C-alpha positions as CSV (number, residue, x, y, z in Angstrom):
1,X,25.5,19.3,122.8
2,X,23.3,17.6,120.3
3,X,24.2,16.9,116.6
4,X,21.8,15.8,113.9
5,X,22.8,14.1,110.7
6,X,21.5,16.3,107.8
7,X,22.9,15.0,104.5
8,X,25.5,13.0,102.7
9,X,27.2,14.4,99.6
10,X,28.2,12.3,96.6
11,X,29.7,13.6,93.3
12,X,28.0,12.3,90.1
13,X,29.0,12.4,86.5
14,X,25.5,12.3,85.0
15,X,23.0,14.1,87.2
16,X,19.9,13.0,85.3
17,X,20.9,9.3,85.3
18,X,21.7,9.5,89.0
19,X,18.4,11.2,89.9
20,X,16.5,8.5,87.9
21,X,18.5,5.7,89.6
22,X,17.7,7.0,93.1
23,X,14.0,7.5,92.3
24,X,13.7,4.0,90.9
25,X,15.9,2.0,93.2
26,X,15.2,3.8,96.5
27,X,12.0,5.8,95.9
28,X,13.8,9.0,96.7
29,X,12.5,12.3,95.4
30,X,14.1,15.7,94.5
31,X,13.3,18.2,97.3
32,X,15.5,21.1,96.2
33,X,18.2,22.2,93.8
34,X,20.9,24.8,93.6
35,X,22.9,25.9,90.6
36,X,26.0,28.1,90.4
37,X,25.3,31.4,88.6
38,X,28.1,30.5,86.2
39,X,26.8,27.0,85.6
40,X,30.0,25.4,87.0
41,X,28.1,23.1,89.4
42,X,24.6,21.9,90.3
43,X,23.4,20.4,93.6
44,X,20.3,18.3,93.9
45,X,19.0,17.1,97.2
46,X,17.0,13.8,97.5
47,X,14.9,12.7,100.4
48,X,13.0,9.5,101.2
49,X,9.9,11.3,102.5
50,X,10.2,9.6,105.9
51,X,13.2,11.3,107.5
52,X,15.0,14.6,107.4
53,X,18.1,13.0,106.0
54,X,19.1,13.9,102.4
55,X,21.5,12.8,99.8
56,X,23.1,15.7,98.0
57,X,24.1,14.9,94.5
58,X,26.8,17.2,93.2
59,X,27.4,17.6,89.5
60,X,30.6,19.5,88.4
61,X,30.6,20.8,84.9
62,X,34.4,20.5,84.5
63,X,34.6,16.9,85.7
64,X,33.1,14.6,83.1
65,X,35.3,11.6,83.9
66,X,34.5,8.9,86.5
67,X,35.4,9.7,90.1
68,X,38.1,7.8,91.9
69,X,36.3,6.3,94.8
70,X,39.3,4.8,96.5
71,X,39.5,1.5,98.4
72,X,37.5,2.4,101.5
73,X,34.2,0.8,102.3
74,X,32.1,3.9,102.8
75,X,28.5,3.5,101.9
76,X,25.0,4.7,102.8
77,X,22.6,2.2,104.4
78,X,18.9,2.0,103.6
79,X,16.3,0.0,105.6
80,X,13.3,-1.4,103.8
81,X,10.1,-3.0,105.1
82,X,9.6,-5.5,102.2
83,X,13.2,-6.8,101.8
84,X,12.3,-9.5,99.2
85,X,10.4,-7.0,97.0
86,X,13.3,-4.6,97.2
87,X,15.8,-7.4,96.3
88,X,13.7,-8.4,93.3
89,X,13.6,-4.8,92.1
90,X,17.3,-4.4,92.4
91,X,18.0,-7.8,90.8
92,X,15.8,-6.7,87.9
93,X,17.7,-3.4,87.6
94,X,21.0,-5.4,87.6
95,X,22.5,-3.2,90.3
96,X,23.2,-5.7,93.1
97,X,27.0,-5.8,93.5
98,X,27.4,-7.8,96.7
99,X,25.2,-10.1,98.9
100,X,25.8,-11.4,102.4
101,X,23.0,-13.8,102.9
102,X,24.4,-14.9,106.3
103,X,24.0,-11.4,107.6
104,X,20.7,-10.8,105.6
105,X,21.8,-7.8,103.6
106,X,23.0,-6.8,100.2
107,X,24.6,-3.8,98.4
108,X,23.6,-2.1,95.2
109,X,25.7,0.4,93.3
110,X,24.6,3.6,91.6
111,X,25.7,4.8,88.2
112,X,28.9,6.2,89.6
113,X,29.6,3.0,91.6
114,X,28.8,4.3,95.0
115,X,27.7,1.4,97.2
116,X,24.3,1.5,99.0
117,X,23.5,-1.1,101.7
118,X,20.0,-2.6,101.9
119,X,18.8,-4.1,105.2
120,X,15.4,-5.4,106.3
121,X,13.4,-3.3,108.8
122,X,13.9,-4.4,112.4
123,X,10.1,-4.5,112.9
């Protein structure tokens, strides 16, 4: 039996702000959208253009407050070829929230405070 990872869902409070963040910080693009017929929610799927994996942003009309993310350390990891250039971009954006230079990685956070790990390519 084979399984393939398809997408990861995160709930967002401001859909447009989140889409712009993921475009600018991680060069992800919107690949499709779904909206409830009653307008109660909207789903936007983002992809990096290199893999099949998508991030599904879920906006809920009746949930304008920040989400309680808990105390776990769940995150999504991104690999980048030009680590130094990515680090500079994220530093300029002010979204680096944790660095571990000994391990050669850092984390950024999106507008809803989800953490995203950035690691250099293994090439």
